[in-house]
C-alpha positions as CSV (number, residue, x, y, z in Angstrom):
1,M,9.6,8.6,56.3
2,S,6.7,10.7,57.3
3,I,3.4,11.0,55.5
4,G,4.2,14.6,54.6
5,E,7.3,13.4,52.8
6,T,5.4,10.6,51.0
7,Q,2.7,12.8,49.5
8,P,5.0,15.1,47.5
9,S,6.9,12.1,46.2
10,S,3.6,10.4,45.1
11,S,2.5,13.7,43.5
12,A,5.8,14.0,41.6
13,I,5.4,10.5,40.3
14,L,1.8,11.2,39.2
15,R,2.9,14.3,37.4
16,L,5.6,12.4,35.7
17,W,3.2,9.7,34.7
18,R,0.9,12.3,33.1
19,N,3.7,14.1,31.3
20,T,2.7,13.1,27.7
21,A,5.4,15.3,26.2
22,L,8.0,13.2,28.0
23,F,6.6,9.9,26.8
24,A,6.2,11.3,23.3
25,G,9.9,12.1,23.3
26,I,10.7,8.6,24.5
27,A,8.5,7.1,21.8
28,D,10.4,9.2,19.2
29,F,13.7,7.9,20.6
30,F,12.6,4.3,20.3
31,A,11.3,4.9,16.8
32,V,14.8,6.2,15.8
33,L,16.3,3.1,17.4
34,T,13.9,0.8,15.6
35,A,14.7,2.4,12.2
36,G,18.5,2.3,12.9
37,A,18.4,-1.4,13.9
38,L,16.4,-2.5,10.9
39,P,19.3,-3.1,8.5
40,W,21.2,-5.1,11.2
41,S,18.9,-7.1,13.5
42,T,15.5,-8.7,13.8
43,S,15.3,-9.2,17.5
44,M,16.3,-5.6,18.3
45,V,13.7,-4.3,15.9
46,I,11.0,-6.2,17.8
47,V,12.3,-5.0,21.2
48,F,12.6,-1.4,20.2
49,G,9.3,-1.6,18.3
50,L,7.5,-2.9,21.4
51,C,9.1,-0.2,23.5
52,W,7.9,2.4,21.0
53,L,4.4,0.9,21.3
54,G,4.4,1.1,25.1
55,A,5.7,4.7,25.2
56,A,3.3,5.9,22.4
57,A,0.3,4.2,24.2
58,L,0.8,6.6,27.1
59,T,0.5,9.7,24.9
60,I,-2.7,8.8,23.1
61,D,-5.9,10.6,23.5
62,Y,-8.0,7.6,22.8
63,T,-11.1,9.5,21.9
64,V,-9.2,11.1,19.1
65,Y,-7.4,7.9,18.2
66,F,-10.6,5.9,17.8
67,E,-12.1,8.7,15.7
68,S,-9.1,8.4,13.4
69,L,-9.8,4.7,12.8
70,K,-12.7,5.8,10.6
71,R,-10.2,6.6,7.9
72,P,-9.5,3.9,5.3
73,I,-5.7,4.2,5.9
74,C,-6.4,3.1,9.5
75,Y,-9.3,0.7,9.4
76,L,-8.1,-1.4,6.4
77,P,-5.0,-2.7,8.3
78,F,-7.3,-3.7,11.2
79,A,-9.7,-5.4,8.7
80,F,-6.8,-7.3,7.1
81,F,-5.7,-8.5,10.5
82,A,-9.2,-9.5,11.5
83,L,-9.5,-11.6,8.4
84,A,-6.2,-13.3,9.2
85,V,-7.6,-14.2,12.7
86,A,-10.9,-15.3,11.3
87,G,-9.1,-17.4,8.7
88,T,-7.9,-19.7,11.5
89,L,-11.4,-21.0,11.9
90,W,-11.6,-22.7,8.5
91,S,-8.0,-23.6,8.1
92,E,-6.9,-27.2,8.3
93,A,-3.3,-26.3,9.1
94,T,-1.7,-27.0,12.5
95,W,-2.2,-24.3,15.1
96,S,1.5,-23.5,15.1
97,D,1.2,-22.8,11.3
98,R,-1.9,-20.6,11.9
99,A,-0.2,-18.6,14.6
100,H,2.9,-18.2,12.4
101,A,0.8,-16.8,9.5
102,I,-1.0,-14.3,11.8
103,N,2.3,-12.7,13.0
104,P,3.1,-10.7,9.8
105,A,-0.5,-9.3,9.6
106,A,-0.3,-8.2,13.2
107,R,2.6,-5.9,12.3
108,L,0.1,-3.9,10.2
109,L,-1.7,-2.9,13.5
110,M,1.1,-0.5,14.2
111,L,0.2,1.7,11.2
112,P,-2.8,3.6,12.8
113,G,-0.6,4.3,15.9
114,L,2.2,5.6,13.8
115,F,-0.1,7.8,11.8
116,Y,-1.5,9.2,15.0
117,H,1.8,9.7,16.8
118,F,3.8,11.3,13.9
119,E,0.8,13.5,13.0
120,R,1.6,15.2,16.3
121,S,5.4,14.7,16.5
122,S,7.9,16.9,14.7
123,R,10.6,14.3,14.8
124,G,9.6,12.0,11.9
125,T,12.6,13.3,9.9
126,W,15.0,12.0,12.6
127,V,13.7,8.4,12.1
128,M,14.2,8.6,8.4
129,V,17.7,10.0,8.8
130,A,18.5,7.2,11.3
131,F,17.5,4.6,8.7
132,V,19.5,6.1,5.9
133,A,22.5,6.6,8.2
134,S,22.3,3.0,9.3
135,C,22.1,1.8,5.7
136,A,25.1,3.9,4.8
137,V,27.2,2.2,7.5
138,N,25.9,-1.2,6.2
139,M,27.0,-0.1,2.7
140,A,30.5,0.6,4.0
141,M,30.6,-2.8,5.5
142,S,29.3,-4.3,2.2
143,W,32.3,-2.7,0.4
144,A,34.6,-4.1,3.0
145,V,33.2,-7.6,2.6
146,A,33.5,-7.3,-1.2
147,F,37.3,-6.7,-0.9
148,N,37.7,-9.1,2.0
149,P,35.1,-11.9,2.0
150,T,36.0,-13.1,5.5
151,F,35.0,-9.7,6.9
152,T,31.4,-10.8,7.6
153,I,29.4,-12.2,10.5
154,K,27.6,-14.7,8.2
155,P,28.8,-18.4,8.1
156,P,31.3,-19.2,5.4
157,G,29.6,-20.1,2.1
158,S,26.2,-19.2,3.3
159,E,25.8,-15.9,1.3
160,V,27.0,-14.2,-1.8
161,C,29.8,-11.6,-1.8
162,G,29.3,-8.2,-0.4
163,V,26.8,-9.0,2.4
164,F,27.9,-8.3,6.0
165,V,24.6,-9.1,7.7
166,K,21.1,-10.5,6.7
167,N,20.9,-11.2,2.9
168,Y,21.4,-9.6,-0.5
169,I,17.6,-9.3,-1.1
170,D,17.0,-7.3,2.0
171,Q,20.1,-5.3,1.5
172,G,19.2,-4.5,-2.1
173,Q,15.7,-3.3,-1.1
174,E,17.2,-1.0,1.6
175,F,19.9,0.4,-0.6
176,A,17.5,1.0,-3.5
177,L,15.0,2.8,-1.2
178,C,17.8,5.0,0.2
179,A,19.2,5.8,-3.2
180,V,15.8,6.9,-4.6
181,T,14.9,8.8,-1.5
182,L,18.2,10.7,-1.5
183,I,17.8,11.5,-5.2
184,Y,14.3,12.8,-4.5
185,C,15.5,15.0,-1.6
186,A,18.4,16.2,-3.8
187,T,15.8,17.6,-6.3
188,L,14.0,19.5,-3.5
189,L,16.9,20.9,-1.4
190,P,18.3,23.3,-4.0
191,K,14.8,24.9,-4.2
192,E,15.3,25.8,-0.5
193,R,18.9,27.0,-1.3
194,R,20.4,24.1,0.7
195,W,23.0,23.4,-1.9
196,P,25.6,21.6,0.3
197,W,22.9,19.2,1.7
198,G,21.7,18.5,-1.9
199,A,25.2,17.7,-3.0
200,A,25.7,15.4,0.0
201,A,22.4,13.6,-0.8
202,I,23.2,13.0,-4.4
203,T,26.8,11.8,-3.5
204,L,25.4,9.3,-1.0
205,A,22.8,8.1,-3.5
206,L,25.5,7.5,-6.1
207,C,27.4,5.5,-3.5
208,F,24.4,3.2,-2.9
209,I,24.0,2.8,-6.7
210,L,27.6,2.0,-7.2
211,N,27.4,-0.6,-4.5
212,M,24.4,-2.2,-6.2
213,T,26.3,-2.1,-9.5
214,F,29.7,-3.4,-8.5
215,V,29.1,-5.4,-5.3
216,V,25.7,-7.1,-5.1
217,A,22.0,-6.6,-5.8
218,S,19.0,-8.8,-6.3
219,R,16.8,-9.2,-9.4
220,T,13.9,-7.7,-7.5
221,T,16.0,-4.6,-6.9
222,L,16.9,-4.3,-10.6
223,L,13.2,-4.4,-11.5
224,T,12.0,-1.9,-8.9
225,L,14.8,0.7,-9.1
226,P,14.1,2.0,-12.6
227,V,10.4,2.2,-11.8
228,L,11.0,4.1,-8.6
229,L,13.4,6.5,-10.3
230,A,10.9,7.1,-13.1
231,A,8.1,7.8,-10.6
232,I,10.2,10.3,-8.7
233,A,11.3,11.9,-12.0
234,F,7.7,12.4,-13.2
235,R,6.7,13.7,-9.7
236,C,9.5,16.3,-9.6
237,L,10.6,17.1,-13.2
238,N,9.1,18.1,-16.5
239,W,8.2,15.3,-18.8
240,R,11.4,15.6,-21.0
241,A,13.7,15.4,-18.0
242,A,11.6,12.7,-16.4
243,L,11.8,10.6,-19.6
244,S,15.6,11.1,-19.9
245,L,16.0,10.0,-16.2
246,S,13.8,6.9,-16.9
247,V,16.1,5.9,-19.8
248,V,19.1,6.4,-17.6
249,A,17.5,4.2,-14.9
250,V,16.9,1.4,-17.4
251,L,20.5,1.6,-18.7
252,L,21.7,1.5,-15.1
253,S,19.8,-1.7,-14.5
254,V,21.4,-3.2,-17.6
255,A,24.8,-2.2,-16.4
256,M,24.1,-3.8,-13.0
257,V,23.3,-7.1,-14.7
258,Q,26.5,-7.0,-16.8
259,S,28.7,-6.2,-13.9
260,P,31.3,-8.9,-13.2
261,R,30.8,-8.6,-9.5
262,M,27.1,-9.1,-9.7
263,C,25.3,-11.7,-7.5
264,P,25.6,-15.2,-8.8
265,T,21.8,-15.5,-8.9
266,F,21.8,-13.4,-12.1
267,D,23.4,-16.4,-14.0
268,T,19.8,-17.6,-14.7
269,T,19.6,-17.5,-18.5
270,R,18.9,-21.2,-18.6
271,D,17.0,-21.5,-15.3
272,Y,13.6,-21.8,-16.8
273,E,14.8,-24.3,-19.5
274,R,16.5,-26.5,-16.8
275,Y,13.3,-26.4,-14.8
276,K,11.1,-27.1,-17.8
277,D,13.3,-29.9,-19.2
278,D,14.8,-31.5,-16.1
279,N,12.4,-30.4,-13.3
280,A,15.5,-28.8,-11.7
281,E,15.2,-26.8,-8.5
282,T,16.4,-23.5,-10.0
283,S,15.4,-20.0,-8.7
284,T,13.3,-19.1,-11.6
285,G,11.8,-22.6,-11.9
286,L,10.8,-22.8,-8.3
287,R,8.9,-19.5,-8.6
288,V,7.0,-20.7,-11.6
289,E,6.2,-23.9,-9.8
290,F,5.0,-22.1,-6.7
291,W,2.9,-19.7,-8.8
292,K,1.3,-22.6,-10.8
293,K,0.3,-24.5,-7.6
294,S,-0.8,-21.4,-5.8
295,L,-3.2,-20.5,-8.7
296,Q,-4.6,-24.0,-8.5
297,F,-5.1,-23.7,-4.7
298,F,-6.8,-20.4,-5.2
299,H,-9.1,-21.9,-7.8
300,E,-10.2,-24.6,-5.3
301,A,-11.3,-22.0,-2.7
302,P,-11.7,-18.6,-4.5
303,V,-13.9,-16.7,-2.1
304,V,-12.3,-17.0,1.4
305,G,-9.4,-19.2,0.6
306,H,-8.1,-22.3,2.5
307,G,-7.6,-20.4,5.8
308,T,-4.7,-18.9,7.7
309,G,-1.5,-20.9,7.7
310,S,-2.7,-23.3,5.0
311,I,0.1,-22.7,2.4
312,R,2.6,-25.2,3.8
313,D,0.1,-27.9,4.3
314,L,-1.3,-27.5,0.7
315,F,2.2,-27.7,-0.8
316,Q,3.0,-30.8,1.3
317,K,-0.1,-32.6,0.0
318,A,0.8,-31.5,-3.6
319,A,4.3,-32.8,-3.3
320,I,3.4,-36.4,-2.4
321,G,4.9,-38.8,-5.0
322,K,6.7,-35.9,-6.8
323,S,10.4,-35.2,-7.3
324,G,12.6,-32.2,-8.1
325,A,11.0,-28.8,-8.2
326,E,7.6,-30.3,-8.0
327,A,8.4,-31.8,-4.6
328,V,9.6,-28.6,-2.9
329,V,7.4,-27.5,0.0
330,T,7.2,-23.8,1.0
331,R,5.3,-21.5,3.2
332,N,5.8,-18.6,0.8
333,P,4.8,-18.7,-2.9
334,H,7.0,-15.6,-3.6
335,N,4.1,-13.4,-4.7
336,Q,2.1,-11.3,-2.2
337,T,-1.1,-11.6,-4.1
338,L,-0.9,-15.4,-4.2
339,Y,0.2,-15.5,-0.6
340,V,-3.0,-13.7,0.3
341,A,-5.3,-15.4,-2.2
342,V,-4.4,-19.0,-1.2
343,Q,-5.2,-18.2,2.5
344,W,-8.0,-15.7,2.3
345,G,-9.3,-15.8,-1.3
346,T,-10.7,-12.9,-3.2
347,L,-11.8,-11.2,0.0
348,G,-8.2,-11.0,1.2
349,V,-6.9,-9.8,-2.2
350,L,-9.5,-7.0,-2.3
351,L,-8.5,-5.9,1.2
352,L,-4.8,-6.0,0.3
353,Y,-5.2,-3.9,-2.8
354,A,-7.6,-1.5,-1.0
355,M,-5.0,-1.0,1.7
356,W,-2.2,-0.4,-0.8
357,L,-4.4,2.1,-2.7
358,S,-5.5,4.0,0.4
359,H,-1.9,4.5,1.5
360,F,-0.8,5.5,-2.0
361,L,-3.6,8.0,-2.3
362,L,-2.5,9.5,1.0
363,F,0.7,10.5,-0.7
364,R,-0.7,11.6,-4.1
365,E,0.3,15.2,-3.5
366,G,2.4,17.1,-1.0
367,G,5.9,17.8,0.1
368,W,9.0,15.5,0.5
369,A,7.3,13.3,3.1
370,A,4.5,12.5,0.6
371,G,7.1,11.6,-2.1
372,I,9.0,9.3,0.2
373,G,5.7,7.6,1.4
374,A,4.6,7.1,-2.2
375,T,8.0,5.6,-3.0
376,I,7.8,3.1,-0.2
377,V,4.3,2.0,-1.2
378,L,5.3,1.7,-4.8
379,Q,8.4,-0.3,-4.0
380,N,6.4,-2.7,-1.8
381,V,3.7,-3.2,-4.5
382,I,6.3,-3.9,-7.3
383,S,8.6,-6.1,-5.3
384,S,5.6,-8.1,-4.1
385,L,5.1,-9.3,-7.6
386,F,8.1,-11.6,-7.1
387,N,8.2,-11.9,-3.3
388,S,5.8,-11.7,-0.4
389,H,7.5,-8.5,0.8
390,L,4.6,-7.1,2.8
391,F,4.8,-10.1,5.1
392,D,8.6,-10.6,4.9
393,F,10.4,-9.3,8.0
394,T,12.7,-6.5,6.8
395,E,10.5,-5.3,3.9
396,G,7.4,-5.5,6.0
397,W,8.9,-3.4,8.7
398,I,10.2,-0.9,6.1
399,Y,6.6,-0.6,4.9
400,V,5.1,-0.2,8.3
401,L,7.6,2.3,9.6
402,G,8.0,4.2,6.4
403,V,4.3,4.5,5.5
404,G,3.4,5.1,9.1
405,I,5.9,7.8,9.8
406,A,5.7,9.5,6.3
407,G,1.9,9.2,6.6
408,G,1.8,10.9,10.0
409,M,4.0,13.7,8.6
410,Q,1.8,14.1,5.6
411,L,-1.3,14.3,7.8
412,R,0.5,16.9,10.0
413,S,1.3,18.9,6.9
414,Q,-2.3,18.7,5.6
415,H,-3.6,19.8,9.1
416,Q,-1.2,22.8,9.1
417,A,-2.3,23.7,5.6
418,R,-6.0,23.6,6.6
419,Q,-5.2,25.8,9.6
420,A,-3.3,28.3,7.5
421,K,-6.1,28.4,5.0
422,E,-8.7,28.9,7.7
423,G,-6.6,31.7,9.3
424,T,-6.3,33.4,5.9
425,S,-10.0,33.1,5.3
426,A,-10.8,34.6,8.7
């Protein structure tokens, strides 16, 4: 091959490498794949997420990106991660436990990149549709497992009825989010005279709710669903209609609890008594035990905590010479605030709440993307009262992807509104 033939080829490769529009489209494609894989797989989410990160990195104007990090919605996730890294210095846990505890906080570093990318991309809706569509397929599989328990990829006896993949807690969180999001969209679509799409959205939402009523749901889902529906109602409707929908939501949760096909974990009326009287390892009893010990650990180091990855080591020491529920060792106290407080003290809790608040305020007003973003933040905050959902895999990814993409769309909408206002003023 001659030099004259090589130069055009190198030039073409260079032009392709500089084609940010191409890599932006590739990044959008991997974002869609990540959202679609979330209800089904953990490894594929990580693979697609890293692919998105690589493609998006080639589209960034880093001067603009670093300028965007001055916003609280961006620098607070970085500050939280920095605290988790710094916490390894005063932790007495093994280095493997410290590294394990850093991983969930590292996921938050994707938020500023998602804000930046989807502020400039018009395909954020595709990602959300991919997630809802994937959850709808999972819902169909859940119904199939309910009627034929052998139709599942999970080992026999390892899970409750109606779960094809993962677990009923993750599934409930996904279905509840989809149901509320679809109901919210169904209230907006008729205003744009999109009646068929509104009818389709409300029908699919009812299918998710029926699945949670007659197949399986978690207690966390039952507590979050009425609150999310009420929040959407007060955002979209007048106060009378909102109050009526809130009452319906509460009655719906009661109906779910009474359903004969409900998850066995709801048979917990005597859980606390069994734990209190017999030190039994019940679901409710273990949570109470974890919370009591975590509060004690926090009291011992209230400012900066015991350090990153210290939870398991602290529970191991507290379990010496104990039996029953008091002897159970965990890495997860099943409360996000306590999870943070034990490791990073009051400083960590303040950063956690500041980050939640900054993200919620981003969605305080606006269109449907703002409503969805606020719903995701609210779901994470409420469910984190009973689980460490910001740092759990599925729920953590829902938060990062949902808030990042909805936040980018909200920032894009705000930017367009400012441009329109400036154009009108001119």
